[in-house]
Structures are given as structure tokens and as C-alpha cells.
N, C-alpha and C positions, 0 to 999 in steps of 0.2 A: 338262457339259451344254451349254455354249456352243458346243462343236464341232458339236452336232446341228443348230444353226441354219444352219451353212454347209456341211454334208455330207449326203449322201443314201446311206445304206447299204441293202443289199438288205432288203426287207421280210419275205419268207418264202421259204425254200428249198423246192424241189420235194420233196426227200427227207423234209422235216419232216412232210409230209402223211401219209405212210405209216408213220411211225415207230411201232414197237410198244412196249408196256409192257416195261420191264426189271424185274429182280428188285428193284433198289433202290427203284424207284418204287412197286412193289406193297408193299414193306415199309414205306415212308413212309406210304402210305395206310392200311394196317392199323394202323400206329402212331397215325395221326391219329384213326381211328375209336375206338381204345381210349382216347385222351385225351378225346374228346368224351363217351364213355360215363362216364368218371370224373366229369365235371362233372354228369352226369345221375343218377348212381348213388344219391344221397341221396333222389331222388324215385321210386325204383324201384317202390314200392307203388302210387303213382298211375299210373306207367307200365304196371304190370300190369293196373290197372283199364281203362286205355285199350285195351290188347291184348284184354282180355275183351270190351269193347264192340265192338271191330272184328270179333272172331270172331263175335259174335252178329249183327252187321249183315251179315257175309258169308254166314252160314248162312241168314239170313232172305232174302237176295237169291236163294238157291237154291230156296227154297220157292215163290216167286212163279211162275216158269216151270212148275214141276211142277204147281202147282194149276191153272194155265191149261190145261195139257194134260189134266188130270183132268176139268175142266169140259167141254172139247171132247168127250172120249170118253164121259163118263157123263151129260152133260146135253144138249149141242147135238146130237151124233150120234144119241142115243136119244130126243131131244125130250122129255126129262124136266125140266120147268122148276120143279117145286115147291121143290126144294132149292137152286135157282140163286141166289135173293136172299141166302140165308144164306151160301153159298160166296163170292159177290161181296163181301158185307160183311166176311167173314173176310179176303179178299184185300186189300180197302181197309185193314183194320186192320193187316195185315202191312206195307203200304207206309208207313202213317203211323208205325208203330213203328220201321221202318227209318230214316225221316227223323229222328225224335227221337234215336235212339241214335247215328246218324251225327253229328248236331250236337253231342251230348254228348261224343263221342270227340274231335271236332275242337276243341271248346272247351277240354277238359282238356289236349290236346296243345299247343295254343297257349300255355297257361300254363306247361307244362314247357319248351317251346322258348324262350320269352322269358326265363325265369329262367336257363336254361342259357347263352343268348347274353349275358345281363346279367353272369353270372359270368365268362364268357370275356372280355368287354370289360374288366371290372374286373381280371382276372388279367393281361391284356395290358398295360393302361395302368399298373397298379401295378408290374409287372415292368420296364417301360420306365423308371420313375423310379429303379430300382436299377442301371440299366446305366451303364457308364462313358461319359464324353464321347466317347471314341474311337468308340463305336458310332454316334453321331449325326454325327460328323465324316466318317465313311467311307461314309455312306449318303445317298441323296437323301431329303429330308424329305417330298416328295410321295409317294414310294413307301411310306414308313412310314405316312403318312396313309391311303393306299389299303388297306393291310393292316388298319388300324383300322376302316375304313368298308366298302369294297366286299367284301373277303374275308369279314369277319365277317357282313355282310348275306347273302352267298351261303349261309353255314352256317345262318343263321336261316331262310331260305326253305325249305331242304331239311328242316330239323327240323320246320317247321310243317306241311309237306304230305307229304313223301316217306315218313316213317316210317309213317304211317297207310296210305298207298298201297301200300307194300311189304307190310305185314302183311296188308292186305285182299286183295291180289293172290295171295299165297301160300295163304291160307285158301280163297279162291274157287277157285283152281286145283285144290287138293286135293279139296275138296268136289264140284266139278263132275265130276272124273274118277271119283270113287266112285259118284256117282248115275248117270252115263252108263254105267258098267260094269254096274250093276244092271239098267238098262233094256234095253241092247242091247250086248253085247260087240263084235259085228261093226261096228256104226256107230261105236262108240268107237274101234276100231282104225283105221277109215277116217279119222276125225277126226284121229287122232294122226299120220297120215302127213305132216302139214305141220310137225311139231315140229322134225325135223332141219333143214329148210330155214330155219325161224325162227331156230334156234340158230346156224347158221353165218352167216346174213345179219347177225344182231345182233352176233355176235362180230367179224365183219369190220369192221363200222361202228364199234363201241365201241373197238376197238384203235387206230383212227385219231382218234377224237374225244377220247380221254383226254389224249394229249400236247398236242393242239391247245387244249383248255380250259386246260391249265396255261400254255401259251405266251400265251394270250389274257389271263390274269390278270397275267402278267408285263408284257405290253405295256401293259395298262391302268394298272398301277402306274407304269410309265415315263412314260406320258402325264400322269398326275396329278402326278408330280414336275415335269415340264416346265411344266405349268400353274401350279403353286405358285411355281416360280422366276420365271416371267414376270410373274405378278400381283404378286409381292413387288417385282420390279425394274421395274415399269411406268414409273416416272419416268425411269429410265436408258434404257429402250427408246425413249421419246419424245424424250429429249434428243439421242440419237444417230440419230434417224429410222430405227430398225431395224424398224418395223412390218411391212414387207413380208417381211423375212428371218425375223422371228419367226413370221409366218403360214406361211411355207414350212416352217419347222421343225415347227410344230404339224401341218401337213398330213402331214408324214412320219410323225409319231407316230400321228396319227389314222388314217392309211392302214394302218399296221401293226396297229392294233387292229381295223380293219375287215376286213382280209384274214384275220387269224387267227380273228376271230369268224365271218367268212363261211364259212370251211372247217369250223369246228367245228359251227356251226349247220346248215350244208348237209348234212354227213354225218349228224348226229343227226336232222335233219328227214327223212331218207330212211327212218328206222325206221317212222314212222306209215304211210308210203305202202306199204312192204313188208308191214307187218302188215295193213293194210286189204285189200291184194290177196290175201294168204294167207287172210284171214278170209272174203272172198267166195268163194274157191276151196273152203274148208271148208264154207261154207254150201251151195254148189252140190252138193258131194259128198253131204252129208246129205240134201238134198231129192231129188236124183236117185236115189241108191241106196235111200234110205228109201221113196220113192214106188214104186220097182220091187218092193221087198220087200212093201209093203202090197198092191199089186195082185196079186202072186203068191200071196197068202194066207198069207204068213209072219206070225209073231207080232209084227208091227209095226203099230201103229194110227196113225191120223191125229194123234191127240193126242201119241203118242210122237214122231212126226216133228216136230211143233211144238215139243215140249220140247227135242228134240235140236238143232233149228235155233237155238233161243234159247241153249241151253247151248254150242253151237259158237261163237256170238258171245261168250258169257261166258268161254269158254275162251281165245279169242285176245285178248280185250280186256285181261285181266290181264297177258298176256305183252307186249302192246304198251305197257301202262302201266308195267310193270317196265323195259322197254327205254328208254322216254322218261324215267322217273325216274332211271334209271341215269346218263344223260347229265347230268342236274341234279346228281346226287350226285358225278359226276366233277368238275364245275365247283366244287362246294362243297369237295371234298377237296383240289383244287388250291389253293383259298384257305386251307383249314385247314392245309395243309402250310406255307404262307407265314406264317401266324399263329403256329403252334407253333415255327417256325424262330426267330422273335423271342423267344418265351417261353423257349426252350431256350438262348438266348444266356447266357453266363456273367455273373453279376452282378458288380458292382464289389466285389472282395474287401475285407472289413473285419472287425474283431473288437472285442469289448468286453474291455478289460484294465484293468490298474491305472491307466492314463493316461486312462480314459474321463471321469473327473471333473476332469481337470487344468485349472487356471486358467492360461492363457498370459500371461506377462509381455510377451514380444515380442523376446527375443534371437534373432537369425537368423544361421545360419552355413552358407554353401554351401561344402562341402569337396570339391574336385576333382570336380565334378559333370559327368557326360557323359550325353547323351541323344540318341536318334533315335526317330522315330515308329514305325518298323517295321524288321524285320530285312532287308528288301529294300533299304533305304537304305544306300548305300556310305559316306556321310560322316555324322558326328554333327551334329545341329542345334546342340547345346551341347557344347563341347569343353573339358574340364578347367577349369571355371569355379569360382573360389573368391573369396569375400568374406565379411566379417562386418559385422553391424549390431547395435548394442546397443539394448536396450529403450528406446523413446521417440525414437530417432534416425530421421532420414529419409534416403533414398537415391534418387538419380535414375539411371535406366538410360538411357544415351545411345548411339545407334548408328543406322546406316542401316536402311532397311526390309529385313527378313530377317536382321538381325544376331542375333536370338534373344531380344529383350527380352520379348515377350509369352510366349514359351515358358518363360522363367524364372518368370514369375508363375503360369503354369498348373502348373508343377512344384511350386511352393510351395503351391498350392491342392490338390495331388494330383489334378488332372484327368488327369494322366499320372504314372506312376511312373518314376523315373530309371533309366538303364541302368547307371550306375556312379557311384562316390563316395557322398556322403551329404548330406542336408539336415537340419540340426539346428535345432529350436526350443526354446529354454530348455534346451539340452543333450540333448534327446530327439530321436531320429530320427523324421522325419515318417512313416516306414513303421511305426512303433510307435504312432502317434497315430491313434485311430479318426477316420475322415473327418468324421463329424458333429461330433465334439469340436473338430477343427481348423477346419472351415468356419464353425461358429457364432461363432468368435472372430476371423474374418477378413472384412472387408468388401471387396468387389471392385466398383469403379466402372468400367464399360466405356466405351469410346469412343462406341459407339452405345447410348444408354440404351434399356432394354426395359421397357415398361409393360404391365400386364395389364388385361383387362376388369374394371371395377369403379369405385369412387369414388376420388378423389384420396387420401382418408384411408386407404382400404384399400391403395393402392399404397405409401404412405409406411410403413404398418404392416407391410408384407410382410417386412421384415427382423426384426420382432419382434412376433408376434401378441398378446403379452401387454401391449404398450405401451398406456398410457391415452391418452385424447384430449388430455390436458394435455401428455404427452410428445410426441405427434404435432405439436401446435401449436408446442412449443418447438423441435423438430427443424426444422420448416418455417421458423421465424423465423431460426434459426442458419444455415440453408441459403439465406437470402435468397429463399425461395419464397413466403413468407406474403403478400406484397403482391400478386403476380399471381394467387394463388389467391383472395384476397378480392375481386378485380375480377370474378371469374366469378359468374354469377347465383346458383349454389347453393354457392359456396365450396368447402369441403372435401368436400361431398357431391355435387360435380359428377361425373357418370358419364362415363368415357371408355371407348373401345373399342380398347385396345391401340395398335397402330400407326396406327389410323384416327383417332386423336384430333387435334384442331386445335391442339395445343400446339406451340410452336416447339421446335427442337432444344435450345436453351439452357434453356427451361423444363423440358423432360423431364430434362435433366441436373441441374438444381437439385432436382427431385424425387428423383433417384437419390442425390444427396448427403444429402437429408433422410432417405431410407430407410437410408443407411449410418449416420447419426447416431443414429437410433432403435435400430439394432442394437448400438451402443456397443461396437465391436470393439477388440481389443487390437492387431491388425495391419490396416493399411489399404493396399490395392493400387489404384493409379490408372493406368489404361491410356488415355493420350491423352484425359483427361477434359475438357480445355479446347480441343480441336481443333474446327474447323468451326463456330465460333460468332462472333457479332459482338463488337466491342471492349467495348461497354457491358456486355453479358451476361457476357463473360469476366471483367471486373472483379468483378462480383457473384459469379461462380462461384469466382474465385480467393479472394475473402474467405471464402466458405463452406468452401472446401478448407483454407484456413489454420486455421479454427476446428476443422475435422474432424481435422487432423493433430496438434493440440496434445495432448501426452501419449501419443501412439500411435506405434508403429513403422510407418513409412510407406515404401513403395517406389513411385516415380513414374516412369512412362514419359512423356516429353515432348520436344518439339522446340523449345518456346518457351524462350528464354533466361531470361525473368523467372521462369518456373516452376522451372527447373533451379537457378538461383542461390539459391533459398530452401531448398534441401535441405542437409543436413549433409555428405553424402558423394555422390560421383559414381563410377559405373562406366561406362567407355567400352567398347563391344562392337563387334567386327567379325567377321563370319562365324562367330559362335558362340563367339568367344574374347575374353577380357578383354585390352584393349590398355593401358588405364590405369585406376587406381582410387585413391581416397584422399579426404581431406577437401578441401573447396573451396579453402581457402587454400593447402594443400600442392600441389595440382595447378596452381594459378595460378602459384606460385613456381617450379615445375619447368619452366615454359615448353615443355611438351610439346603434344600434340595438343589436349587440352582447353583449355589456355591460348590456343592459336592460334584455336580455335573461338570462345571468348568474346570475344577482342579483335577478331576479324574479323567477327563476326556483327552484324547489324542487328536482332536480336531473334528470329531463326528459324534453327535449325541445319540445316534440310532440305537446302539447296543444298550446304553444306559436308560434310554427312554422306554425301551421294550422290556 
């Protein structure tokens, strides 16, 4: 993403504008339509009622013009006004009924649409919780957010309006043609002459707008990802005075959205203009030819001409509406394709077996473990790593940045599965342990603590929702978090807003320790938990960590000597391989790399490791 700030790639290629639908895209869209229908299927009876109401309103809209023509021929032209009030009253009744039925259909359709979109959002969000960490690591978070919001909202808009519009247009077209044929086949034939022009004009336009709407959704997702990244890293942007470069990067993203949106909307915006022109031509044909027929004594009356003129408009209006709605549908289908692409992502494989209820003691054995993140990587990130850790023992992973320390922790947590070798916990391969069984008994304290919207009490209880208030209080006290919590106006009921809270980095980390204590894990993983904090807070944090590690198998990533020296064992890593390992005293007596690091260090391994 950062390269986009300093580079400017072409926004839109000329050939993209005229790109036609291919078979795969058509298949994807038909697949998306079927998936949306599956979400609506349980409301099919209500949907049938909506269709019935739409059919009734469409038929009533045909009665109005016919009755107006009848009044012209039988009342106005003949000057017979006695039955006129009754017919006008009937006409008003039709229009009122038409409005009521139209509102009822729209009301019911909104209910169906909103429930469908609700289910779609729930399906998408729930499925995302079952996806592996790899999915989130390989994608821009802003793009994922765009699929959850913009793409789903496009589907919502189309379901709310386009379904009724499509049904109404089809019924109106069918009914109009039938009535026109009954009144005058000749005028009907003349009116139909514009249909081939409408068809080819609409097809030419929609063949270009379809791909462009899809590209616009992709560009919008890309822009949202960029915004999310810059907003999250706003402090870094300001520290390095990159405001102008960031603005340039956003301008590039924004221009891409503008250009793709411009061409999509410009092409689709041509449809109403074409339809309006053809509508006027049709109207002129009906009036001109119909007038000539009436003057020549043919069986065409003034009322018939008025009816045909109105029906000619009603005939082209549904075609125009269909064309306009089709572009909206294309945009929604482009979004639906992106949404279902996430829903169709393979879930993190897991199974319930005899180990589902296993209570972990904490024996850990890495047996010749190798790993790389994807097959395209030429070198392994972890290469033939082996070490053992008995239950209750602690181990420090020491190594330069990129040595593979965090990867080892992620493999133990099964965020990724190993490429070779095996990881055993209490003699059982982690691949045989259900992930939930494994992770419920492992606490992972990150370098950058993550808090969620809610109270401090809720954030501490996040590791164990069954924990009582007394357990939360005890965990906070053991984590040295109780004092600063009580200094807040509402104490444990203080509401924070995730990353926007005014807590210091150290206070957030103390809350993370309290959260881990409430979880009461068998295995503890600490990834640079004491980095980037002041000395006083580090002392409090180290005391809390010492309490947390008691009686638990612990793996610690640290560059601070005082943290490493408190562990039972040490594994020194370099480029994914184990250089040295053993108990503290053994390594110090060997006078190897670790011994040199301890005797040369002033408390921090960073310079020596790099």
C-alpha cells in the first residue's frame, strides 16, 4: 500500500471502456443471483404477494388511459355530460387504489429486502470469523470493510427498488402491447418500429457499463483500504511529515474511482436520453399517422389517438426503466460477486474428535518443524526447528528481527499449519487438536495490545465471558492494573472506544495481562509484551508477567536481558534456524553466542542481534 503514495500508475486503460462481458462474468452474475434468491426463498409467499400487488397496480395503470380515451370519445366529443361525473369518480378511484397498492407493495418489498440484506451481512460477518488468519494477512482491511458496507448496500438498494420496477415494467409492457393490438394493429406496428433501435442501443451501452461498474467497485474498495490504512497510521504520517505525499496517494485513488465512475455513469446516463428521444419519435409517429387515419375516415377516433399516445409513452417508459435499473443491477451484482467471493472462501479446517475435551498440561515439543507462508516462497521461514519444553517451564526465543520468533508462536496457535515436521502438545499433534480446544487453553499477549469498544470490565472479561466480577477484580489486581483503573471516574465501568481510548500503551498492556489471567491458560505466549513502555510501567508489567507465568508453560519473545534471564530455557534463532538452545546455566557455561550476548549486553539485545 505504501508504494501507492510514491507511485502513479495508469488510472483507466482506453480498452477497458469497451470491454464486453465474457462467459465467466455472466456465470458469476447468474451464480450471484441464485445465491441472493436462496436468502429470499423462505419469504417466497410474501414475495408472491408483492408480485400480485405489482401486477394489480400495473393493470390498473393501463385502465386509466383507456378510460380517458373512452371519456373523450363518448362524453366530450358527443357532448354527453350526464355520466361524466360518475366516470371521473371511477377514474379518481382507480388512481387512489393504484397509489395504495403501490405503497403496500413497496412496504412489503422493503421488509423482504432488509431481512435479506440482514441475513447476507450476518452470513458474511459470521463466515469471516471462521476464516484463517492467512485470509486477513493477505488482504487490505479497508477492502474487506468495503465489501461489508458499500457492496452490501448496493445489493440493498437494488432489492428495495429494482425488483418491483422490473416486475412492474414487464407486466406493463405485456399489458400495453395487448391493449394496443386490440385497439389498432396498424398503430401498434408503427409504435414497435423503435424496439430494435432501443434494443441495440441499450445492449451497446450495457456491454460497456457492466465491466466499468465492476471496476468502480474494485477501485472503491482499494480507496477505502487506503483510507483505513492512513487513518490508522495518522500519527506516523505526521511524525514523518508525509501529509502531502499521502494526499497525492489519495488523489490517485480518488481519481481512479472518479474516472471509472464517470465512464460507468456517463454510459448508463445515455440510456434515458436515448429512450426519451425514441419516446418522442414514437409519440410523433402515433399522433401523425393516427391523425391522418382519423381525418381519412378510418376506424381511428380522437380518443383512440389519445389512448395510443399515452400507451406509447407507457410502452417506452418501462423499457427505459428496465435499462436504467439494469445498470443499477449490474453495479449490485458486481458488489454481490465480491461479497460471495469472501463467503465462498474456504473456512479454517477443524474437526471435533476425541481430543475436543482434552485438558492441556503444557508439554511442548517442536519436532523438525519447517514452514513457509506460501508455495511461491523459495526459502522456508522456519527451517528444521526442534526444541522441547516441559509443562510449567518457560522459554525465551531470542533472535534478530525476521529470525522466525513470532512465526513459531503463530504455528503453536495454529494461525498457520506447518509445512513439515510436527508440533506436539502433551504428546498430541496440534493438527489433531481442534483449534478452539487449543486456543481456549493458550493466552497470547501481543506486542501491541488490542482493546475493543466497551467497558474496562468487558475488555478484561474478553478472555473468559463466564468470569465473575470478583475474578475480574482479582485479575486486575494481579496484573497491577487495579490502581490506575480506580483512578478513572467510573472505574471498571469506564467505557473505552478501542484504539481511540486515552489509556497509555503500558496501561493497555496491563489490561491485556489481566485478560490473560482471567482466561487461566495452560500455555502463555508473550510477544514483546514489555517493549515500547517506560521503565516504571515495565517494572509493574514485569511483576504482572511473573505472576502470570507461575505454574504455566510460557514462551517469551523479548530483547530485554532482564526478561530473558528469568526464563528456564533459551532458544537462539537466526534466519529461521536454531543456533543454540538449552537451559540458562548450560548456555552460559558453553561460552557460545548466548553467553557472549549476556556478558556484552547492557540490558538490551537489539544491537547485538542485528
